[in-house]
N, C-alpha and C positions, 0 to 999 in steps of 0.2 A: 176621813172616810177611807175604809180599808178596800184594797183591790183583792181579786182572787188570789194573786200571788202572796198577799200578805197573810192569807188564812192558813191554818195548818193543812198539811197535804190531805188528811182524810176528810177534811171539810171542803175541799175545793169541788166545783160543780162537775169538772171533768171526771174527778175520781168516783163521785156519786153515780154519774151516768154510766161509766164503766162497770161499777158494782152492780147497778140495777140490770144491765145487760147480762152480766155473768150469772146473777140469780135466775133470770128468765131462762138463760141457755141450759143451766143445770136442771131447772124444772122440766123443760122440754125434753132433755135427754133422759130423765127419769121416766117421764110418761112413755116416751118411745121404747125404752127397754122393758117397761111393764107390759106394753102392748105386744112386743116381739115374744117375750116370755110366754104370754098367754096364748099367742098363736101357736107356738110350739107344743104347748101342753095340750091344746085342742087336737093337733095333728096326731100327736102321739097317741091320745086317747082313742082316736079313729082307727089307727093302725092296730092298737092292742085289742080293741073290741072285735075287729074283723078276724083277727088271728085266733082269738079264743072261741069265736063262733064256729070256725071252720078249721080246726087244728090239724086235721088229716086229710083236707078235701084234695082231690085231684082236680087240676084245672082242665076242663073240657074245652076242646077246640071248636070254633064255629064250623069247621068242616075237617075231615080227615086230612092228614098230611103224609106225604110219601117219606119212607124211611131207606136209609142205605142198607144194602144187604151185607151187614157186618160179619166177619168171620171170627171165629174163637174156638176154644178146645172143650172137649168134654173130659170126664174123669180119666179115660184111657190115653188122652192125648190126641184123639182123632180130631180132625177139623170139622167144625159144624158151621152153618151158615143160618142167619136168621130166617132166610126165605124157606127153610125146612119146616118151620113151624106154621107156614100159610095154611089156612083152613081151620085153625083153632084161634081162640082168643088167647092172648099171651099178656102177662104182666111182667115186663122186662126191668129187672132192678139192678142198677149199676152200683157196686159196693167193692169194700175191700176190709180185710181183716184188721187193718192198722186204723181203720175209721170207727171210733168209738159209738157214733150214733148208729152206724151200720151194724155193728155187733148187737146193739140193743134191739133193733127192730127185726133182725133175722128171725127169731123164734116166731114172731107174728106172721111173717111171710111163710114160714114152714107150716103153721096152722092153717093159714089160707090155702095152701097147696093141699093139705090134708082134707080140707072141708070141700074145696071146689075141683081139685085136680082130676082130669079125665083125658079122654081123647078130644074133648072140646075145649079144655082150658088147661093151661100151665103156667106156673110161676117160674120164669127164667132168671134165676139169681146170678147174674154175671160178675164174677170177681175180677178186678184188674191188678191182683197182687202179682208182682214180678216173679215171686218165687214159684208160681204155678200151682197146679192142683194139689199138690201134697199139703201145703199150709191150709187150704181151703178144707180138705179132708179132715185134718186134725181139729181144726175149729168146729167143724159139724159134730165130730165125735165128742168134743169136750162140752158142747152145748146141747146135745141130744137133738140135733136136727136131723130128722130121718126122711121126710117126705121130699125135700128139695134134692135135686140133681146137682152135680158139681160141674159148673161151667166157669171157665177162666179165660181172661184175654191178657197174658202177661205182657204183651206188646203196648197195652193201654190205648191202642188205636181206636177202640169203640168209643172211648170217651170223646175223642175229638170229632169223630164221625157223627155222633149223636149230639154234638154241640153241648155237652154236659160241662157246666162251669164248676161242678164239684160233685162230691159223692156224700150221701147217696142220692141217686137220682132215678126215678122211676117212669116208665112210660107204659101206658096201656094200649095194646095193639089190637086192632080187630082182625076179623077172619081173612080179610083181604091184604093183610100186613101193612096197614097203614095206622099210623099214630093217631089216636083219638083224644088222649088226655095225657098229662104230664105233671109230676110233682118233683120239686127239688127239696131234698130234707127228708127226714125220717117220718114215719107215720105208723099208726096201729092198724096194720093191714088187715086184721081179722075183726075189726070193729064192724058193727052191723051196718053202719052208714056205708062203709066202703064195699063191704060185701054185697049189699043191696044194689050199688052202682054197678059193680062188675058183673052181676048177674044179668043186667040189662043188655050186655054184649055177648052173653053165652046162650047158645041154643036151648030151648026149653026142655030138651032131654036131659040136661044137667041141673035142672031146677029141683 
């Protein structure tokens, strides 16, 4: 009568038990990997769906937020402050000529200013180009931007003061100088949806 040690190695009970455990382990690993992949796909689908549904939406705050009185320069080099715009609704867009998405959305901001700009509303496109107003003027000339005024912060201090993690970054400011909505990233600012939203913060005389 043979013993386990007399049998070929692949026929021994210990080998068969180890082989069985290995098969079970691999099967469980495949199931886990498939489940994980499926969960990632589901999450991705949700994010994609939300982004497509609201590609240009400003995120409105539950209550208005105080803003720092940031300083910057106008086309002549004069120092301006955000508080000077209090009393009107402001769409403050932080951008730069070296930022490709910023350059793409700038004409839409220009058209928004052409459409709604008045004593009650202004688009303040604040460049953070270190070269100053000159490079912004050249960019506006090259892209036929006429309605927007030149505002620039070559110190880039506004970016930190506004807690902007990148550009473009846009803040909707009410007549009391408070932030009511924000968006990080580019948008089609003259789209009907955004125009309708901004109109809710502008006095009826500009409707």
